[in-house]
N, C-alpha and C positions, 0 to 999 in steps of 0.2 A: 383494537386491545392485544397485547400481547398474549399469544397463547405460551401454557405451560412447557410442552415439549415444540420442538424443532421437526418438521419431517424432512428427512434427508433428500437428497437429490440425486436422481436415475442416474444409472452407470451413462449412459449419454451426454447428459445434461454436463456430469462431473468432466466427462472429458472435452467437452467444450470448453466448459471454466478454464480447463489447464492448455489449451492448445495455444491460447495469446499469447502465453511466458514462453511458450519455445518459437514463437515468429514474433514478437514485436515490430509492431509500424513504426516507432520512434527509436530503435536500435538495432541496426544496419550488420551491426559488428554480432548479435547474438544467430543471424539469419546468418552469415558466413560459416559458423562456427560448427550449425546445425547443418549445411549443406556438405560442407568440407565431410562431419562425422558420416556424413550417408552416402559419400563420395568412398572413404574408408569403408565403409560395412560391404558395400558392392565388390569393391578388390576382394577385401578377404573371404570373401565366398565365393567369387572367380577360381579367387587362388585354390580354395577349399577342394573347391569340385573335381579340378581338374588335377589333385595328388591322386587319386585312386589309378588316372591314367598312368600314370609313374611307376608305380606302385603294380596293374601290368606287367608295363614293359620291362622291369628287374626280373620278374617272375618269367617273362616270357624268355629271354635274355639268358637264363640262369638255365631253361627246360635247352633250351635248342636254338641254333642262325637262323630267323624270319626277315620279312621284311617288312619291319616297323617303324614305328617313330626315329625309335635307338641306333637302328643301325642307316638312318636317313641321318640324324644328328651325328655319327659318329661316335654314336657314347653307347660303354661296354656295362656289363650290369652292375659295377663299383660306379660309375659314372651315372646312371642312371639312379642306383639308390642313394648317393651324396644330392642328387635333384630334387630328390621326391625328401632329403630331410630337409634341404632348404625352401622348398613350396611350402613345410609344415610350418616351419619356423616364420616363412612370409605370414603364413595366415595369422598367426600370432600376433606379429608385429603390427600387421593391419587392423585387426582384434583392440591390440592394447592404444594404438594409437586415434583410433576412434575413441575411445573412454578418453584418453586425454587432452581432448580437442571438447568432447561434449562435456565435461566434470563442470566447468563454469558456467556452463548456459542453465546444467542443474540448479548447480547450489543457487542460482543468481534467481529461479522462479521458486525454491524452496526457499528460501528467506523473502522475497517477496510477498508470495500468501501466507506466513509466519508473521508477517507484522501486519500485513492484512487485514488478516483472523483475531489479531489479540487488538488491535486499532479499533476494527467494531465491535468487541465485546464493551472496551469502556464508552462504544457510542450508544450503546443499549440502552434502556432506561432503567430504573432504578428498581422498578418495578419488575422488570425480567430479572434484576440479580438478587432479588428477595424471593422469587420465588421458584431459581437454580442452586445446584448445588456445586461449591468451586471447586472440589475435588473432581466432579462430573465434565465442569468444562474442561479445564485442566489436561484431563487424561481425553477428550476428543480431539483438543486441539492437538496434545503428542500425537496419537495413532493416524489422524487427518495428515500432516508433516509429513511422519513416517512415509506414508499412502504416497503422498505426492513422491517422493523421493524413490522408493520403489517402481511403483506407475515410468515417471521419466524412463527409469532406468534399464527397465525389463521390457516393458515395451514398443519403446524405438529398439533400444541396441538388441534386443530378444529374438520378440514374435516377430516383427520385422526381417530380420535375419532367416528364422526360419521358414517363414513360408517360402522366402527366396528361394533358401536350397531346397527344399523339396518340389520345386516348380523345376528346378534346372535338374535335380536328380533324375523327374519323371521323364523330365523330358528327352536325359541320355540316354534312359532306359527303352524311351518310345524306338530311338533311333540306333542305338549301340545294337540291344538286343531283340527288341520286335517287342509289340503292341500289348501282347502277354504279359510282358514282366510287367510294362509301366503300371497296367490297368491291374494287376495284383499288388504295386504298391500303392496305387494310387485307393483301392479298396480297404486294407489295410491304414492307410491311415486317416478316410475318412471314417472307419470304425473308430478307432484310436479316439481322433477328436470328438467324435458325436455320443462316444462311452463317457470320455472327460468331463467334457462339459456339462452333461445330465446328472450326473454323478456330486460334482461340483457346485451345480448348484441345489443341491439338495443337501449338502455339505453347509455351504452358504450360509442355509439356515440355520443350522448347528451350531456354526461359528459367531452369530448375530447372538445367539441367546448366549454363548461363552461369554462374549464381549458384554454383554451385558449386565451380566455376573461380577466379571472380572470389576467395571465399573463400579456396581453397588457396592462391592468389597473395600476398594478403591475410598468412593466414597465417605465408609462406615469407619474406617483406618484414621483420615485425615478428622473426620468429623471428631471421632475421641481424642485424638491427640490436640485439638486445638484447644480444647475440653479439658485439658489436663488437670487444671486442678479442681471442676466440678469432679470430675470421675472418683478423684484422691478426697474431697471431704465426705461423699456417698458409698468408700470402700466400693466402689462399685468396678473395680479392675476384673471380677468375676465375670460380673455381668456384660461387660464388653466387648471380654475373649470370647463369651460364648454368641453373643450379637455377631462377630468377626467373624469366629470359625462356622456360623450357619450360613452367613455369606457367602463362606470359604467353600463348604461343603456341596451348595448349588454349582459354584463357580468349577469345583472337582467331577461334580455329576455331568454338566457342561461337555468336560475337556475330556474324558473319557469317550463318550457320545462321540466327539472331533477324533479322538484319536482310532479308535474302532472304524470309522467311515473311512480314513486314511490307509488303514490297512486294506478294505475292500479294494478300495479305488486302487493303489498298486496293484493289487493281484489280477486286476481287471485287464489294466495295461498292458503287464507283461506277460501275461498270455495269448494279448492281441500282438503284440509284437514279435515273440519269441513265433506264433505263428505263422505270420508273414515269413519270420527270416527263414524258418524250414519250409517253406515254401518255396522261395527262390529258391535258395540254396539248392533245391532238391531238381529242380525247372535247372539250374547252371550243371549242377551234375550230368546230369542226362544229356545234355550240351556235349561237354565234352567227353563221354562214353562212347556220343556218337560220333565225338569226329568236329561238329558244325561252331565248339568255344574249343580255344585253347585253355590251359591252365591259368595261364595270368588274367583270361574273360572270369573264370570260376573264382579266382580271389578279388578281382575286382568288385563282381558283383557283392560277395565278402562286404568287403570294404565298405561300397556304397551304403550297405542293409548296416553295419554296425555307424557308421558317420551319423546316418540319421535318425535311429533309434537312440545314439545316446543326446540327442538335443530335443527328441520326443518325449523321452522320459523326464526332461526338463523342460517341456513343457509343461507335465504336468500339474510339477510345483509353480510354476512361471504362473501358469491361468487359475491356480487354487490363489495364490498370495496375489495376483491383479485384482482378482474378482472381490480380495479381501481389502484390498485396498480402495477399491473401487465405493466398498461400502464405507470404510472408514471416512474418506472424501466424502462421500456423502455427508454423511455425519456433520463433518464440517463444514462443507458449502450450503447444509441446510442454515446451519448457524449463521453462516454470514449472508443468508436468505433473508434470514432472520429482520423486517422491517425495525431503525428506531422510531419508537414509542414520538417521543419529541425529535422537531424537527426543524432546522434553520430553513425559512424562507427564499426561497432562490433571492440572491442578492441582496440579502437582506444588511444595510448596515450595524455598523458596531453601535454598543451602545456610548452616548456621550455624557456624564456624570459631571454635572455643573455642581450642583451644593448638593444634591443625596435625597432630595424628595422622592417619600415612597406613597404612593397613593394604591389602595385595594379597595375598588369601583363593582360593589352586588357581585363579588365573587363567590365561584359554586362551585365543589367540588364533589368528585365521588370516586372512587375507585371501582366501586358496584354500584349499577341506576338502580338497583333496587334499594339500594342505601349511601343515603347522600352522606356526606361528612362535613360539608362547609355548603350554609345555606344561604345565601346572601351579604355575604361579610365586606363591612367598610370603613375605611378608616384611614388616617393616615400621617405621617411620621417627616413631619418638618424637619429640613438641615440641622444635621446639629442636633436633634431633640432625640429623647431617651423613651422611649415606648412599651413597657411590658405587656407581654401576654399571662394571664394568669386561668387558672380553671382545673377542673379535674380532669383523671385521664381518660382519653375518649373524648374531649371536646372539639379539639383539632388543632389544636395548638402548633407544634411539629410539621402538622401540615400546613399552617401557611408556610412553617420556612420554608420549607422544599418547595415550594412553587414559586418563592423570590428567589429561590436559587434559582430554577426552574426545573428540578428535577422533573415536576411534570406540568401541564399548560391545563390550565384553569377551564371545567366545562363550559363554566358562563361568567360576565361581569369581566372583569381586567384588573390584570395588577401594573402599574406604571410606575416608572424611575425619569424622573425630570420631565415627566410628557410622553415619554418613550412607551408604548405596550413590551411587552418584554417579547411576546410572541412576533413582532416587526423586527428585532433585532437579534443578533445571532449572541449564544449560549456560548461560544468562549469569553465574547467581551462582557456578559453577565455576570460568569467567574472567575472572571480581571477585577470585578467592580467589587466584590462583595466580600468580605470574611466572615467564615463560621468559626466559634470554639463549641465544640460541641460538648454533650455530657459526660464523656468517656472519650477520649483525646487515643485514637490508637498512631501506632507511629512504627516506622519501615523497621526491618530489623539490619538497624544500619549504625550508626555510630549518630551522635547527640548532633554534631555538626550538620552531618548531612539532613537529619530531621528536620531542625530550622533554616537552612537553611532551603527546603521544599517551599518554605512558603514565596521565593523569588531565588532561585537559580544559582542569577549573574551576582550576588550580592558577596560583597569582599566579606572578610572575614570580622576586620573593625563595625562593620554593619550586624554583622550576625552576632558578635559580643555584646552591643549598645542594644539590639534587641531580648539579650537573654539579661539583662541589668535591668532595662525596662520590666522584664517578666520577675524579676528579682530571686532569678535560677544560674546566675553572673559567678556568685561565690559557692555554688553547692557544684558547679559544674568545675571549678577549679582545684574542688576539695578530693576529686575522683584522682585515682593515680594515672588514667591515660587522658583527662582531663574533656576536652571537645572532641575528642577520636574515642569516650566509651561509646562502647557496644548495647546498643538499650536490650537487645533480646528480640523474639516473635513478639509482636504486638507491642511493643514496649514493656514488657513481662519485667525486666530486670529494674525500674523505678515501681517506686510508687508510687498512688494516685493525684498526688499531688502536685509529686516530680512530674509527670507526665502531663497534666494541667499545663504547670508551667510552660513546659517546650511548647504545650501548642499553641499557648498565647502570645510564649518567642515565635515561632511560625508566622503567627496571623497577622504582629504584631510588623514582620519583618516585610511580611507585602504590604501594610499600609493600605489596607480597603477603605474607601470612603464612607463603605454602610456595612454595618456588622451585626449580626447574631449569634445571639447567646443563649445556644439551648438547654437550658439543664446546665448551666457550666461548669458549678459547684457541687449539684445535688448530690453526688455520691462522697463525698468529703467530708471531714469530720469539722465540726464550729469552727478548731483555733485554723487550720488550714483555709478554710471556708472565708475566714474572717480577712488572712493576709492574702488570699489568689482576689476577693471582694476588689482589696487594695487594688492590685495590677489591671484587675480591668474595668473600673473607673477612671485612672489615670487612661487605657490603652482607648475608650468611648469618646473620651475629650475631642472637640470637634469632627466626630463623626454621627451619623443616622444608625442610632442602635433600636436594635428589636434586641427585647429578652423575654426568654420563655424560665418565668418564675419556678417553681416550688416550694421554695421558701420566701416566702412574702415581704422577710424581712431587708433582705437585698436589694428590694426595689421602691419601699419607699418613697427614693430621692425622686422616681421614674416623673420625668414629665405626662405621661399620659397613662395608666392604668385600665388595660381590656379584660373586660370579668368574660369568658367564655363559657357556655353551656350548651352541650350535644350541637353546634356549630354552629350556634347560632351568639351574640353579642347581647349579654342580656346586661352589661353595667360598662361604665368608663367614665375617669375623672381622676384627679391626683388622691394620691393615699390620703391625706386627710380630707377630702371630698367625701371617697369612699366608705370612711371608716364613719362619719359624721350620717351617712345616707343611712346606716343602721341594716343592711339587704345584705347579700350573700358575701360581698367582701370583707364586710365589715366580722360575717360569722367567721370566714377561714381564719382574717387575723385574731380577733378571740381566741379560736379553737388552736391555733399553732402557736398563741405567746403563752395561753394556759401550759400547751404541751414543752415548750422551751424552757418554762419558770419549774415544775417538774424536773425536767434531766438538772439544772443548774444546780435544784435545790440536792 
């Protein structure tokens, strides 16, 4: 069963998930770019660590003649200074070339991961989406994708080069100045790294809390904006603002903690680096005074310490961001690890619909084993028949529709279409053969044309317009200033309920499915609009197997079979006339609704 929360992947699991995107077996061009990027990285660091040597030679040449590299190469102090400048320029050049080569690899990985996550979310069950908040999901994906981008750029192109540069500097200090210098550098770097890791781990917990509060505030904002009309109806702007501000107060508190911990980390890093720099410089100054080192050596020691200080300071930021990126990506990969509740069997064939015979065989289902929803439902919908499901709220009507569309798998019995068990065929083929007109048609914030064409994206404009005519909405669309190019707004709010339903009907007509589910498709509409749309629905159902979930019994009086549900069981079935004559539950419901409709008319 799908859990309400996803457990995030660990740091190493996250890194292991990213590596295949950097070294894919089936795309050699990616591997070539990675190798070239690493080659440019090594070249940049080799030139970088040689630069202080040129600086030293220029200083010694200015201090006086000596047997040095500059003399051997016939370079003056000016020539050495120019060589020093060229070396610095080459370092930047190799770094930029590295980034230019790698950028396509990184962007490809980012796009693939984003697409994989987006696709996976659509594969997850309806149960999962009911229990999750859209705002929270979107923020997890957003932060996760940004985390991938950061990890690829900085872990491969910053942490790797830094380790390489520090190793080379330690070796140079040991060879040129002696083991004592190298030991001081190694100890300072080790203390710096240990301090950074320890404090950063503490900060990650604070940052995670800040992220949670950020997500909570974002969810509340999106939820409130999506329910804009409800907020207005109940004059609840003040309450919504207080609710949002409460979430933002918690975020502010966590953000302040994050800022204070960052100040502590930066101060500690500065203390360690400065102490190491002073110790090494004092040692070099004493060496110059003793005559064992030249002024150029003193300058070179300073240059190397400054050179490693800058990336070490950067390491603090990079490690914090990498750790945070791993946390954000862990949430995203935790989402990817969430198994789809409904899965196709390996090698499952597509559903083949010949006539559209739907059969429910002793179907049982529950969302929770302690609370069964359907308790042995059996009925048939013959090809071209219209079967209506009626009953009180909670009797299982909508659950039957969701099971037929295979949003869930039955927990007992079987559902068959033309003899094929839905669990043995692919979900995509089931969805392609069944059309649904829900109680509340939700439209995309795009044009009317786009929303109708969504039923069959490859349809021509003539086919879209023909579907609109059949749904009795073509003339209305033409009366709009922009016609079919009119934007319908968020969730179709620019259209009335009846107009939205007609667009939904046109969309399903364009899909042209052999099996149709009408899930209380007119219960939210006024009587006149309902009657108009019922004509469209009746025309739509011709030649199709139709299951209608009905609220108003007058809309299904012509059904071939009416099934009365109560508490997940069938208590009556038959035609309208048979059930009314029987004087049972359906007859009582019919009498009550007829009386209400007469009162309304009066």
